[in-house]
Backbone as JSON Lines, residues from 0, in Angstrom:
{"i":0,"aa":"M","n":[-1.05,-1.74,17.91],"ca":[-1.85,-2.81,17.36],"c":[-2.01,-3.86,18.46]}
{"i":1,"aa":"T","n":[-3.18,-4.46,18.54],"ca":[-3.4,-5.51,19.53],"c":[-3.09,-6.89,18.95]}
{"i":2,"aa":"V","n":[-2.89,-7.83,19.84],"ca":[-2.65,-9.21,19.41],"c":[-3.87,-9.71,18.63]}
{"i":3,"aa":"K","n":[-5.05,-9.34,19.05],"ca":[-6.27,-9.75,18.35],"c":[-6.25,-9.27,16.89]}
{"i":4,"aa":"E","n":[-5.81,-8.05,16.66],"ca":[-5.71,-7.53,15.31],"c":[-4.69,-8.31,14.49]}
{"i":5,"aa":"I","n":[-3.6,-8.7,15.11],"ca":[-2.59,-9.5,14.42],"c":[-3.18,-10.82,13.96]}
{"i":6,"aa":"V","n":[-3.92,-11.48,14.83],"ca":[-4.57,-12.74,14.48],"c":[-5.46,-12.56,13.26]}
{"i":7,"aa":"E","n":[-6.25,-11.49,13.26],"ca":[-7.17,-11.23,12.15],"c":[-6.42,-10.94,10.85]}
{"i":8,"aa":"I","n":[-5.42,-10.08,10.92],"ca":[-4.67,-9.68,9.73],"c":[-3.96,-10.87,9.1]}
{"i":9,"aa":"L","n":[-3.43,-11.77,9.94],"ca":[-2.66,-12.9,9.44],"c":[-3.51,-14.16,9.25]}
{"i":10,"aa":"E","n":[-4.82,-14.02,9.44],"ca":[-5.72,-15.19,9.33],"c":[-5.18,-16.33,10.18]}
{"i":11,"aa":"G","n":[-4.78,-15.96,11.39],"ca":[-4.09,-16.89,12.27],"c":[-5.01,-17.69,13.16]}
{"i":12,"aa":"K","n":[-4.41,-18.66,13.81],"ca":[-5.09,-19.49,14.8],"c":[-4.33,-19.35,16.11]}
{"i":13,"aa":"I","n":[-5.04,-19.09,17.18],"ca":[-4.41,-18.94,18.49],"c":[-4.11,-20.33,19.05]}
{"i":14,"aa":"I","n":[-2.85,-20.56,19.36],"ca":[-2.43,-21.82,19.96],"c":[-2.5,-21.71,21.47]}
{"i":15,"aa":"Y","n":[-2.05,-20.59,21.99],"ca":[-2.13,-20.29,23.42],"c":[-2.25,-18.78,23.59]}
{"i":16,"aa":"G","n":[-3.08,-18.37,24.54],"ca":[-3.12,-16.96,24.91],"c":[-4.43,-16.25,24.66]}
{"i":17,"aa":"E","n":[-5.52,-16.97,24.61],"ca":[-6.83,-16.34,24.4],"c":[-7.09,-15.19,25.38]}
{"i":18,"aa":"D","n":[-6.54,-15.29,26.58],"ca":[-6.78,-14.28,27.61],"c":[-5.95,-13.01,27.42]}
{"i":19,"aa":"Y","n":[-5.05,-13.01,26.44],"ca":[-4.12,-11.89,26.27],"c":[-4.29,-11.17,24.93]}
{"i":20,"aa":"L","n":[-5.42,-11.31,24.29],"ca":[-5.61,-10.76,22.95],"c":[-5.66,-9.23,22.94]}
{"i":21,"aa":"D","n":[-5.86,-8.62,24.09],"ca":[-5.92,-7.16,24.15],"c":[-4.54,-6.52,24.37]}
{"i":22,"aa":"R","n":[-3.51,-7.33,24.46],"ca":[-2.16,-6.77,24.63],"c":[-1.77,-5.92,23.44]}
{"i":23,"aa":"E","n":[-1.07,-4.84,23.73],"ca":[-0.59,-3.95,22.68],"c":[0.8,-4.39,22.21]}
{"i":24,"aa":"V","n":[0.99,-4.33,20.91],"ca":[2.27,-4.64,20.29],"c":[2.67,-3.41,19.47]}
{"i":25,"aa":"Y","n":[3.92,-2.96,19.64],"ca":[4.36,-1.72,19.0],"c":[5.36,-1.93,17.87]}
{"i":26,"aa":"K","n":[6.01,-3.08,17.85],"ca":[7.03,-3.36,16.85],"c":[6.89,-4.8,16.39]}
{"i":27,"aa":"A","n":[7.56,-5.14,15.29],"ca":[7.55,-6.5,14.77],"c":[8.94,-6.89,14.3]}
{"i":28,"aa":"C","n":[9.19,-8.21,14.35],"ca":[10.45,-8.75,13.87],"c":[10.16,-10.09,13.21]}
{"i":29,"aa":"G","n":[10.69,-10.28,12.02],"ca":[10.56,-11.56,11.33],"c":[11.94,-12.17,11.18]}
{"i":30,"aa":"S","n":[12.19,-13.3,11.87],"ca":[13.51,-13.91,11.79],"c":[13.47,-15.35,12.26]}
{"i":31,"aa":"D","n":[14.34,-16.16,11.66],"ca":[14.57,-17.52,12.15],"c":[15.88,-17.6,12.92]}
{"i":32,"aa":"M","n":[16.57,-16.48,13.01],"ca":[17.83,-16.43,13.75],"c":[17.63,-15.67,15.06]}
{"i":33,"aa":"M","n":[17.65,-16.38,16.17],"ca":[17.39,-15.76,17.45],"c":[18.47,-14.76,17.83]}
{"i":34,"aa":"S","n":[19.68,-14.9,17.29],"ca":[20.73,-13.91,17.55],"c":[20.33,-12.55,16.97]}
{"i":35,"aa":"D","n":[19.68,-12.55,15.81],"ca":[19.19,-11.29,15.23],"c":[18.09,-10.68,16.09]}
{"i":36,"aa":"V","n":[17.22,-11.53,16.6],"ca":[16.15,-11.05,17.47],"c":[16.75,-10.39,18.71]}
{"i":37,"aa":"L","n":[17.75,-11.01,19.3],"ca":[18.4,-10.44,20.48],"c":[19.06,-9.1,20.17]}
{"i":38,"aa":"A","n":[19.57,-8.95,18.96],"ca":[20.3,-7.73,18.59],"c":[19.37,-6.58,18.21]}
{"i":39,"aa":"F","n":[18.2,-6.86,17.67],"ca":[17.42,-5.79,17.06],"c":[16.03,-5.55,17.64]}
{"i":40,"aa":"V","n":[15.49,-6.48,18.37],"ca":[14.1,-6.35,18.81],"c":[13.99,-5.45,20.04]}
{"i":41,"aa":"K","n":[12.97,-4.62,20.03],"ca":[12.64,-3.8,21.18],"c":[11.5,-4.46,21.93]}
{"i":42,"aa":"E","n":[11.23,-3.98,23.14],"ca":[10.18,-4.6,23.94],"c":[8.79,-4.38,23.33]}
{"i":43,"aa":"Q","n":[7.87,-5.18,23.82],"ca":[6.47,-5.19,23.38],"c":[6.36,-5.36,21.86]}
{"i":44,"aa":"A","n":[7.0,-6.41,21.4],"ca":[7.01,-6.7,19.96],"c":[6.32,-8.04,19.7]}
{"i":45,"aa":"V","n":[6.09,-8.29,18.43],"ca":[5.64,-9.6,17.96],"c":[6.8,-10.19,17.15]}
{"i":46,"aa":"L","n":[7.05,-11.47,17.35],"ca":[8.09,-12.18,16.62],"c":[7.44,-13.13,15.64]}
{"i":47,"aa":"L","n":[7.8,-13.0,14.37],"ca":[7.34,-13.93,13.34],"c":[8.51,-14.84,12.99]}
{"i":48,"aa":"T","n":[8.28,-16.15,13.02],"ca":[9.36,-17.08,12.78],"c":[8.85,-18.41,12.23]}
{"i":49,"aa":"G","n":[9.72,-19.08,11.54],"ca":[9.45,-20.43,11.08],"c":[10.19,-21.44,11.94]}
{"i":50,"aa":"L","n":[10.93,-20.95,12.91],"ca":[11.7,-21.8,13.81],"c":[10.78,-22.29,14.94]}
{"i":51,"aa":"V","n":[10.74,-23.58,15.13],"ca":[9.85,-24.14,16.15],"c":[10.7,-24.95,17.14]}
{"i":52,"aa":"N","n":[11.2,-24.23,18.15],"ca":[11.93,-24.9,19.22],"c":[11.85,-24.04,20.49]}
{"i":53,"aa":"P","n":[12.19,-24.61,21.64],"ca":[12.05,-23.88,22.9],"c":[12.85,-22.58,22.96]}
{"i":54,"aa":"Q","n":[13.94,-22.49,22.21],"ca":[14.77,-21.29,22.24],"c":[13.99,-20.05,21.79]}
{"i":55,"aa":"V","n":[13.01,-20.25,20.93],"ca":[12.18,-19.13,20.47],"c":[11.44,-18.5,21.66]}
{"i":56,"aa":"V","n":[10.86,-19.33,22.49],"ca":[10.13,-18.82,23.67],"c":[11.1,-18.2,24.67]}
{"i":57,"aa":"R","n":[12.23,-18.82,24.87],"ca":[13.22,-18.25,25.8],"c":[13.73,-16.89,25.33]}
{"i":58,"aa":"T","n":[13.95,-16.77,24.03],"ca":[14.37,-15.48,23.46],"c":[13.27,-14.45,23.63]}
{"i":59,"aa":"A","n":[12.04,-14.85,23.35],"ca":[10.9,-13.94,23.5],"c":[10.79,-13.42,24.93]}
{"i":60,"aa":"E","n":[10.98,-14.29,25.88],"ca":[10.91,-13.88,27.27],"c":[11.99,-12.85,27.6]}
{"i":61,"aa":"M","n":[13.21,-13.07,27.16],"ca":[14.31,-12.15,27.44],"c":[14.07,-10.77,26.83]}
{"i":62,"aa":"M","n":[13.38,-10.74,25.69],"ca":[13.2,-9.47,24.97],"c":[11.83,-8.83,25.2]}
{"i":63,"aa":"D","n":[11.06,-9.36,26.15],"ca":[9.72,-8.85,26.45],"c":[8.82,-8.86,25.2]}
{"i":64,"aa":"I","n":[8.94,-9.92,24.43],"ca":[8.09,-10.1,23.25],"c":[6.74,-10.62,23.73]}
{"i":65,"aa":"Q","n":[5.67,-9.98,23.29],"ca":[4.33,-10.3,23.75],"c":[3.72,-11.51,23.05]}
{"i":66,"aa":"C","n":[4.19,-11.77,21.84],"ca":[3.49,-12.71,20.97],"c":[4.47,-13.31,19.96]}
{"i":67,"aa":"I","n":[4.33,-14.62,19.72],"ca":[5.11,-15.31,18.7],"c":[4.15,-15.83,17.64]}
{"i":68,"aa":"V","n":[4.45,-15.55,16.38],"ca":[3.66,-16.07,15.27],"c":[4.53,-17.06,14.5]}
{"i":69,"aa":"F","n":[4.05,-18.29,14.44],"ca":[4.73,-19.32,13.65],"c":[4.16,-19.28,12.24]}
{"i":70,"aa":"V","n":[5.01,-19.04,11.25],"ca":[4.58,-18.89,9.86],"c":[4.64,-20.23,9.12]}
{"i":71,"aa":"R","n":[4.11,-20.24,7.92],"ca":[4.13,-21.41,7.04],"c":[3.46,-22.63,7.66]}
{"i":72,"aa":"G","n":[2.46,-22.39,8.5],"ca":[1.7,-23.49,9.08],"c":[2.43,-24.31,10.12]}
{"i":73,"aa":"K","n":[3.56,-23.82,10.57],"ca":[4.34,-24.56,11.58],"c":[3.57,-24.59,12.91]}
{"i":74,"aa":"S","n":[3.68,-25.71,13.61],"ca":[3.01,-25.88,14.9],"c":[4.02,-26.3,15.96]}
{"i":75,"aa":"P","n":[4.01,-25.61,17.09],"ca":[4.91,-26.0,18.18],"c":[4.4,-27.26,18.88]}
{"i":76,"aa":"D","n":[5.32,-28.0,19.5],"ca":[4.9,-29.17,20.27],"c":[4.46,-28.73,21.67]}
{"i":77,"aa":"M","n":[3.97,-29.68,22.44],"ca":[3.43,-29.35,23.77],"c":[4.49,-28.77,24.7]}
{"i":78,"aa":"G","n":[5.73,-29.18,24.57],"ca":[6.78,-28.61,25.4],"c":[6.93,-27.11,25.18]}
{"i":79,"aa":"I","n":[6.86,-26.69,23.93],"ca":[6.96,-25.26,23.6],"c":[5.72,-24.52,24.08]}
{"i":80,"aa":"I","n":[4.56,-25.13,23.9],"ca":[3.31,-24.5,24.36],"c":[3.33,-24.34,25.88]}
{"i":81,"aa":"D","n":[3.76,-25.37,26.59],"ca":[3.84,-25.28,28.06],"c":[4.79,-24.19,28.5]}
{"i":82,"aa":"L","n":[5.92,-24.07,27.81],"ca":[6.9,-23.03,28.13],"c":[6.31,-21.64,27.92]}
{"i":83,"aa":"A","n":[5.59,-21.45,26.82],"ca":[4.94,-20.17,26.55],"c":[3.86,-19.87,27.58]}
{"i":84,"aa":"E","n":[3.14,-20.89,27.98],"ca":[2.1,-20.69,29.0],"c":[2.71,-20.24,30.32]}
{"i":85,"aa":"E","n":[3.81,-20.87,30.72],"ca":[4.5,-20.47,31.96],"c":[4.93,-19.01,31.91]}
{"i":86,"aa":"R","n":[5.27,-18.53,30.73],"ca":[5.78,-17.18,30.57],"c":[4.72,-16.19,30.04]}
{"i":87,"aa":"E","n":[3.51,-16.7,29.86],"ca":[2.37,-15.89,29.4],"c":[2.66,-15.18,28.08]}
{"i":88,"aa":"I","n":[3.24,-15.93,27.14],"ca":[3.53,-15.41,25.81],"c":[2.53,-16.03,24.84]}
{"i":89,"aa":"V","n":[1.84,-15.19,24.1],"ca":[0.83,-15.66,23.15],"c":[1.51,-16.39,21.98]}
{"i":90,"aa":"L","n":[0.92,-17.51,21.59],"ca":[1.4,-18.26,20.42],"c":[0.3,-18.3,19.37]}
{"i":91,"aa":"I","n":[0.67,-17.97,18.15],"ca":[-0.25,-17.95,17.01],"c":[0.41,-18.7,15.87]}
{"i":92,"aa":"K","n":[-0.38,-19.33,15.03],"ca":[0.19,-19.88,13.81],"c":[-0.62,-19.38,12.63]}
{"i":93,"aa":"T","n":[0.07,-19.23,11.51],"ca":[-0.57,-18.81,10.26],"c":[-0.01,-19.66,9.13]}
{"i":94,"aa":"D","n":[-0.83,-19.89,8.13],"ca":[-0.38,-20.62,6.95],"c":[0.4,-19.71,6.0]}
{"i":95,"aa":"L","n":[0.36,-18.4,6.24],"ca":[1.06,-17.46,5.37],"c":[2.57,-17.61,5.5]}
{"i":96,"aa":"E","n":[3.28,-17.25,4.45],"ca":[4.74,-17.24,4.49],"c":[5.22,-16.03,5.29]}
{"i":97,"aa":"M","n":[6.48,-16.06,5.68],"ca":[7.07,-14.97,6.46],"c":[6.95,-13.63,5.74]}
{"i":98,"aa":"F","n":[7.33,-13.59,4.47],"ca":[7.32,-12.35,3.7],"c":[5.91,-11.76,3.65]}
{"i":99,"aa":"T","n":[4.94,-12.59,3.37],"ca":[3.55,-12.13,3.28],"c":[3.06,-11.66,4.64]}
{"i":100,"aa":"S","n":[3.38,-12.4,5.68],"ca":[2.94,-12.02,7.03],"c":[3.51,-10.66,7.43]}
{"i":101,"aa":"C","n":[4.81,-10.49,7.22],"ca":[5.45,-9.21,7.56],"c":[4.84,-8.08,6.73]}
{"i":102,"aa":"G","n":[4.61,-8.33,5.45],"ca":[4.03,-7.32,4.57],"c":[2.64,-6.9,5.01]}
{"i":103,"aa":"R","n":[1.84,-7.86,5.41],"ca":[0.49,-7.53,5.89],"c":[0.54,-6.67,7.14]}
{"i":104,"aa":"L","n":[1.38,-7.03,8.08],"ca":[1.47,-6.25,9.31],"c":[2.01,-4.85,9.02]}
{"i":105,"aa":"Y","n":[2.99,-4.76,8.14],"ca":[3.54,-3.47,7.76],"c":[2.47,-2.59,7.11]}
{"i":106,"aa":"S","n":[1.69,-3.18,6.23],"ca":[0.65,-2.41,5.53],"c":[-0.47,-1.95,6.47]}
{"i":107,"aa":"H","n":[-0.54,-2.57,7.63],"ca":[-1.51,-2.15,8.64],"c":[-0.89,-1.26,9.7]}
{"i":108,"aa":"G","n":[0.35,-0.81,9.47],"ca":[0.95,0.2,10.34],"c":[1.98,-0.28,11.33]}
{"i":109,"aa":"L","n":[2.2,-1.59,11.44],"ca":[3.2,-2.09,12.38],"c":[4.58,-1.99,11.75]}
{"i":110,"aa":"R","n":[5.55,-1.49,12.47],"ca":[6.89,-1.27,11.95],"c":[7.91,-2.12,12.68]}
{"i":111,"aa":"G","n":[9.1,-2.19,12.11],"ca":[10.21,-2.92,12.72],"c":[10.89,-2.08,13.78]}
{"i":112,"aa":"G","n":[11.97,-2.62,14.32],"ca":[12.69,-1.96,15.4],"c":[13.24,-0.6,15.06]}
{"i":113,"aa":"S","n":[13.56,-0.36,13.79],"ca":[14.14,0.92,13.41],"c":[13.07,1.97,13.09]}
{"i":114,"aa":"G","n":[11.8,1.53,13.08],"ca":[10.72,2.47,12.79],"c":[10.48,2.67,11.31]}
{"i":115,"aa":"E","n":[11.24,2.0,10.48],"ca":[11.11,2.13,9.03],"c":[9.83,1.51,8.54]}
């Protein structure tokens, strides 16, 4: 699935990363606990989270996460956006809740780290 498809499925708004919409994403993870992301996420994934702080971008970089989706209408501040830009990580926001966002991506074929 491409980042562009994720934006469409989640009725999202691109905060940063217009130039990277053709990136492929193979897995998804929904979590507000970055320790869980470190334990379970595989590379080339999308991270869905309601957590809005720099640690999210730093975790994404370590795990080769292509894209971060902020759920529930959350918006990162400029410090987080600048950090994502430095690391070329796409940032998206959606008004959808985490459960709904994950469900939509799952119903369109995107799976979690275990392939379930």
